[in-house]
Each structure stands twice: as structure tokens, then as C-alpha cells.
KEMAR-962949 format. One line per field, with one value per atom (N, C-alpha, C): residue number from 1; x, y, z; residue in three letters. Coordinates in steps of 0.02 Angstrom, whole numbers, plus 50000, padded with zeros to 5 digits. Atoms other than C-alpha are relative to their C-alpha. Example, Ala and Ser with C-alpha at 12.3 -4.5 7.8 and 13.67 -1.06 7.14 Angstrom:
<pts>
num = (1  1  1  2  2  2) .
c1 = (50045  50615  50045  49958  50684  49961) .
c2 = (49941  49775  50060  49941  49947  50055) .
c3 = (50000  50390  50000  49997  50357  50037) .
residuo = (ALA  ALA  ALA  SER  SER  SER) .
</pts>
This chain:
<pts>
num = (1  1  1  2  2  2  3  3  3  4  4  4  5  5  5  6  6  6  7  7  7  8  8  8  9  9  9  10  10  10  11  11  11  12  12  12  13  13  13  14  14  14  15  15  15  16  16  16  17  17  17  18  18  18  19  19  19  20  20  20  21  21  21  22  22  22  23  23  23  24  24  24  25  25  25  26  26  26  27  27  27  28  28  28  29  29  29  30  30  30  31  31  31  32  32  32  33  33  33  34  34  34  35  35  35  36  36  36  37  37  37  38  38  38  39  39  39  40  40  40  41  41  41  42  42  42  43  43  43  44  44  44  45  45  45  46  46  46  47  47  47  48  48  48  49  49  49  50  50  50  51  51  51  52  52  52  53  53  53  54  54  54  55  55  55  56  56  56  57  57  57  58  58  58  59  59  59  60  60  60  61  61  61  62  62  62  63  63  63  64  64  64  65  65  65  66  66  66  67  67  67  68  68  68  69  69  69  70  70  70  71  71  71  72  72  72  73  73  73  74  74  74  75  75  75  76  76  76  77  77  77  78  78  78  79  79  79  80  80  80  81  81  81  82  82  82  83  83  83  84  84  84  85  85  85  86  86  86  87  87  87  88  88  88  89  89  89  90  90  90  91  91  91  92  92  92  93  93  93  94  94  94  95  95  95  96  96  96  97  97  97  98  98  98  99  99  99  100  100  100  101  101  101  102  102  102  103  103  103  104  104  104  105  105  105  106  106  106  107  107  107  108  108  108  109  109  109  110  110  110  111  111  111  112  112  112  113  113  113  114  114  114  115  115  115  116  116  116  117  117  117  118  118  118  119  119  119  120  120  120  121  121  121  122  122  122  123  123  123  124  124  124  125  125  125  126  126  126) .
c1 = (50023  51764  50054  49969  51849  50086  49948  52017  50037  50020  51972  50036  49980  51970  50039  49939  52115  50031  49942  52215  50016  49998  52150  50023  49946  52222  50071  49923  52362  50042  49981  52390  49981  50026  52323  50074  49962  52449  50107  49914  52607  50012  50026  52543  50003  50008  52538  50093  49941  52689  50071  49940  52795  49976  50038  52691  50011  49996  52727  50087  49938  52909  50012  49981  52910  49975  50040  52775  50077  49959  52905  50084  49945  53056  50006  50016  52990  50006  50016  52909  50057  49942  53080  50022  49949  53221  50067  49934  53335  49970  50001  53236  50029  49955  53334  50041  49923  53498  49985  50025  53389  49961  50020  53304  50047  49929  53458  50064  49949  53575  50056  49963  53657  50008  49999  53737  49990  50038  53668  50044  49994  53765  50003  50001  53760  49933  50077  53596  49965  50004  53603  49980  50013  53585  49924  50075  53444  49945  50037  53353  49983  50001  53374  49964  50042  53315  49935  50029  53170  49955  50033  53124  49983  50009  53143  49939  50027  53042  49930  50057  52900  49975  50016  52903  49977  50009  52902  49930  50066  52740  49947  50031  52674  49994  49997  52707  49936  50042  52644  49903  50078  52469  49955  50016  52458  49979  50022  52435  49925  50077  52305  49946  50059  52205  49966  50016  52221  49951  50033  52152  49928  50079  51992  50002  50003  52000  50049  49956  52051  50012  49939  52095  50071  49962  52244  50036  49961  52286  50075  49945  52422  50061  49921  52547  50012  49989  52518  50057  49939  52602  50051  49939  52711  50049  49950  52790  50020  49994  52784  50058  49949  52884  50039  49923  53004  50032  49958  53017  50053  49954  53059  50067  49924  53165  50053  49967  53256  50069  49980  53299  50056  49960  53349  50052  49932  53471  50051  49950  53559  50027  49975  53571  50027  49974  53620  50033  49919  53758  50059  49953  53822  50046  49982  53956  50019  49998  53958  49917  50062  53783  49965  50004  53767  49926  50046  53635  49939  50077  53509  49977  50037  53490  49978  50004  53509  49911  50067  53354  49925  50033  53243  49994  50006  53285  49975  50021  53246  49918  50071  53071  49969  50027  53044  49997  50015  53074  49933  50058  52952  49899  50037  52823  50007  49996  52873  49956  50027  52831  49886  50067  52652  49961  50053  52609  50017  49977  52669  49929  50040  52541  49914  50082  52387  50000  50002  52427  49973  50034  52417  49924  50066  52253  49947  50051  52191  50021  50019  52226  49966  50041  52145  49952  50073  52003  49971  49997  52012  49960) .
c2 = (49937  61363  50043  49980  61395  50013  50032  61352  50049  49936  61501  50039  49942  61613  50017  50005  61578  50038  49997  61554  50090  49923  61738  50044  49953  61814  49992  50012  61729  50052  49943  61829  50065  49911  61988  50023  49985  61977  50008  50029  61909  50076  49952  62056  50060  49929  62209  50003  50001  62158  50011  49998  62161  50089  49923  62336  50037  49976  62406  50008  49976  62403  50016  49938  62456  50048  49917  62598  50048  49979  62643  50027  49974  62643  50066  49939  62709  50063  49925  62865  50041  49987  62891  49950  50069  62803  50011  49995  62876  49967  50049  62741  49917  50041  62613  49967  50025  62606  49972  50039  62579  49928  50062  62429  49945  50063  62351  50014  49992  62418  50024  49990  62493  50064  49915  62671  50022  50034  62728  50083  49949  62875  50014  49989  62855  49979  49963  62938  49916  50059  62778  49926  50028  62672  50019  49994  62768  49976  50025  62741  49959  50052  62566  49961  50023  62535  50016  49972  62634  49973  50059  62540  49933  50052  62389  49998  49988  62460  49990  50007  62487  49921  50081  62297  49956  50020  62260  50005  49979  62350  49984  50048  62274  49908  50068  62113  49994  50018  62141  50005  49991  62225  49941  50081  62065  49966  50061  61965  50006  49966  62086  49961  49998  62082  49920  50060  61884  49991  50023  61884  49953  49994  61915  49984  50014  61883  49924  50073  61670  50000  50011  61680  50014  49940  61809  49931  50047  61683  49968  50021  61570  50042  49947  61699  50037  49958  61807  49962  50055  61671  49982  50005  61623  50061  49917  61812  49992  50003  61820  49953  50055  61655  50021  49986  61690  50088  49958  61869  49997  50020  61826  49961  50048  61644  50052  49999  61711  50066  49949  61886  49973  50058  61751  49966  50024  61660  50044  49933  61824  50028  49978  61876  49964  50059  61684  49992  50029  61653  50057  49937  61828  50018  49976  61870  50076  49923  62043  50012  49982  62037  50049  49943  62121  49983  50019  62094  50035  50008  62192  49968  50026  62114  49932  50092  61941  50010  49995  62003  50007  50016  62027  49953  50055  61879  49946  50030  61802  50002  49975  61901  49963  50009  61842  49888  50091  61647  49984  50032  61672  50029  50018  61733  49961  50049  61617  49945  50047  61499  50007  50003  61571  50002  49992  61608  49910  50076  61411  49955  50023  61371  50020  49977  61468  49952  50019  61371  49927  50038  61214  49981  50018  61266  49998  49993  61314  49943  50038  61148  49953  50030  61075  50008  49988  61161  49977  49991  61150  49893) .
c3 = (50044  55707  50082  49941  55896  49969  50027  55797  49941  50047  55680  50028  49928  55812  50020  49965  55901  49953  50060  55735  49964  50029  55669  50073  49939  55837  50014  49981  55840  49930  50065  55659  49994  49980  55742  50042  49934  55886  49931  50043  55742  49958  50069  55612  50033  49970  55762  50008  49965  55824  49938  50061  55627  49982  50035  55589  50044  49958  55749  49966  49994  55737  49924  50072  55537  50011  49992  55576  50044  49955  55725  49957  50017  55616  49939  50047  55465  50021  49987  55547  50041  49958  55659  50005  50008  55583  50067  49966  55716  50085  49948  55850  49946  50036  55721  50070  49944  55850  50042  49960  55980  50013  50032  55897  49991  50020  55812  50023  49990  55887  49979  50063  55749  49992  50008  55727  49937  50054  55582  49963  50029  55482  49941  50078  55308  49967  50030  55226  49964  50040  55109  50070  49944  55263  50046  50009  55312  49961  50053  55142  50043  49996  55156  50060  49940  55348  49987  50024  55305  49937  50066  55156  50027  49966  55245  50059  49944  55388  49954  50044  55248  49995  50029  55190  50073  49955  55369  50058  50012  55382  49947  50008  55248  50012  50010  55299  50072  49942  55486  49968  50069  55362  49984  50022  55289  50014  49957  55423  50045  49956  55510  49957  50061  55344  49993  50041  55321  50041  49937  55498  49991  49983  55441  49918  50038  55263  49967  50002  55225  49943  50076  55051  49997  49985  55099  50042  49940  55256  49950  49990  55180  49935  50025  55061  50031  49939  55223  50049  49941  55315  49985  50021  55200  49993  50012  55186  50078  49920  55383  50000  49970  55389  49974  50069  55232  50052  49968  55321  50067  49934  55510  50002  50022  55442  50000  50041  55334  50049  49974  55454  50095  49918  55635  49952  49991  55523  49963  50035  55439  50082  49939  55646  50047  49978  55700  49959  50031  55580  49984  50022  55550  50075  49936  55685  49977  49981  55770  49983  50018  55729  50049  49908  55908  50020  49968  56059  49977  49987  55996  49934  50076  55820  50045  49929  55948  50032  49975  56017  49961  50082  55860  49972  50029  55815  50038  49952  55990  49985  50047  55939  49964  50043  55786  50004  49996  55859  50020  49975  55971  49943  50065  55817  49943  50070  55697  50064  49975  55826  50004  50027  55850  49940  50068  55685  49971  50021  55659  50034  49937  55799  49972  50062  55672  49961  50073  55532  50034  49966  55646  50004  49988  55703  49919  50039  55533  49960  50015  55467  50043  49940  55596  50010  50017  55561  49935  50098  55362  49985) .
residuo = (MET  MET  MET  TRP  TRP  TRP  GLN  GLN  GLN  GLU  GLU  GLU  ARG  ARG  ARG  ILE  ILE  ILE  ALA  ALA  ALA  ALA  ALA  ALA  ALA  ALA  ALA  LEU  LEU  LEU  LEU  LEU  LEU  VAL  VAL  VAL  VAL  VAL  VAL  VAL  VAL  VAL  GLY  GLY  GLY  VAL  VAL  VAL  ALA  ALA  ALA  ASN  ASN  ASN  ALA  ALA  ALA  VAL  VAL  VAL  ASN  ASN  ASN  GLY  GLY  GLY  VAL  VAL  VAL  VAL  VAL  VAL  VAL  VAL  VAL  THR  THR  THR  LEU  LEU  LEU  ALA  ALA  ALA  PRO  PRO  PRO  GLY  GLY  GLY  ARG  ARG  ARG  ALA  ALA  ALA  PRO  PRO  PRO  ALA  ALA  ALA  THR  THR  THR  TYR  TYR  TYR  GLY  GLY  GLY  VAL  VAL  VAL  THR  THR  THR  ILE  ILE  ILE  THR  THR  THR  ASP  ASP  ASP  PRO  PRO  PRO  GLY  GLY  GLY  VAL  VAL  VAL  VAL  VAL  VAL  VAL  VAL  VAL  LEU  LEU  LEU  LEU  LEU  LEU  ARG  ARG  ARG  HIS  HIS  HIS  ARG  ARG  ARG  ALA  ALA  ALA  VAL  VAL  VAL  LEU  LEU  LEU  LEU  LEU  LEU  THR  THR  THR  LEU  LEU  LEU  VAL  VAL  VAL  GLY  GLY  GLY  ALA  ALA  ALA  GLY  GLY  GLY  LEU  LEU  LEU  VAL  VAL  VAL  VAL  VAL  VAL  ALA  ALA  ALA  ALA  ALA  ALA  PHE  PHE  PHE  VAL  VAL  VAL  SER  SER  SER  SER  SER  SER  LEU  LEU  LEU  ARG  ARG  ARG  ALA  ALA  ALA  PRO  PRO  PRO  ALA  ALA  ALA  MET  MET  MET  TRP  TRP  TRP  ALA  ALA  ALA  ALA  ALA  ALA  ALA  ALA  ALA  ILE  ILE  ILE  SER  SER  SER  MET  MET  MET  ALA  ALA  ALA  SER  SER  SER  PHE  PHE  PHE  MET  MET  MET  VAL  VAL  VAL  PHE  PHE  PHE  ALA  ALA  ALA  PHE  PHE  PHE  THR  THR  THR  MET  MET  MET  SER  SER  SER  GLY  GLY  GLY  ALA  ALA  ALA  GLY  GLY  GLY  SER  SER  SER  ALA  ALA  ALA  ASN  ASN  ASN  LEU  LEU  LEU  LYS  LYS  LYS  VAL  VAL  VAL  ALA  ALA  ALA  VAL  VAL  VAL  THR  THR  THR  ASP  ASP  ASP  VAL  VAL  VAL  VAL  VAL  VAL  LEU  LEU  LEU  LEU  LEU  LEU  ALA  ALA  ALA  LEU  LEU  LEU  LEU  LEU  LEU  GLY  GLY  GLY  GLY  GLY  GLY  ALA  ALA  ALA  ALA  ALA  ALA  VAL  VAL  VAL  LEU  LEU  LEU  LEU  LEU  LEU  LEU  LEU  LEU  SER  SER  SER  SER  SER  SER  ALA  ALA  ALA) .
</pts>
């Protein structure tokens, strides 16, 4: 039982970390340069970044809900893992990704490890 509680707490932590970043960029796209280290002059790129931020918010919210609804845990955790892992692959393999993107990717490494810890705890309590 304690494993499920710790796993739920980890899901909330990872979910909030994803959702907060998403909400900030969605509501204040001017924060994207500080977060990602990019200069945005094209309104089309602003639309894409804000859309990405909305999806990131949904991933985070899904993890928070999954912390309390066990039937949603697997799909929410898979969605979050794929989201973070894909960003890490893009950031670490693309030359010129920039130091801010690499910091986000390193944060995703930590968050993915926490998500993996939650998965291990949930599997051990089953």
C-alpha cells in the first residue's frame, strides 16, 4: 500500500512539473525564449509552441489525475514517457539545440527517472 502512495506522489510531482511549464508557455508565450532559449519572430512558430504547451499541460494533468485513478495510470504514464523521451532524443541529437533546450532535456531525464520509479513501485505493489 505504501508503494502506491509514493507512486501517486511521484505522478503528481512529474505531472505538475509538466503542466506548470505548459501553462506558462500557453498563457505567456513571451516566456518561451527564457524556457527554451529561442527567439520567436514568426507568429506561426508562436502558434506551434503554444499548441505544444497545451499538449504538455494535458500530459501533466493526465498524470495528476492518474495518481488518483488507477485505471488511467498506464496510458498517462506511457504518454508522459513518450513525450519526455522524444524531447530528450531531439534535444540531445540535434546540433545547435541550445543550452536552454539541453537544460529542459536534462530536467526530462530526472522526471523520466521519477516516472520510472513510480512504475517500479506500482508493479511491485500489484
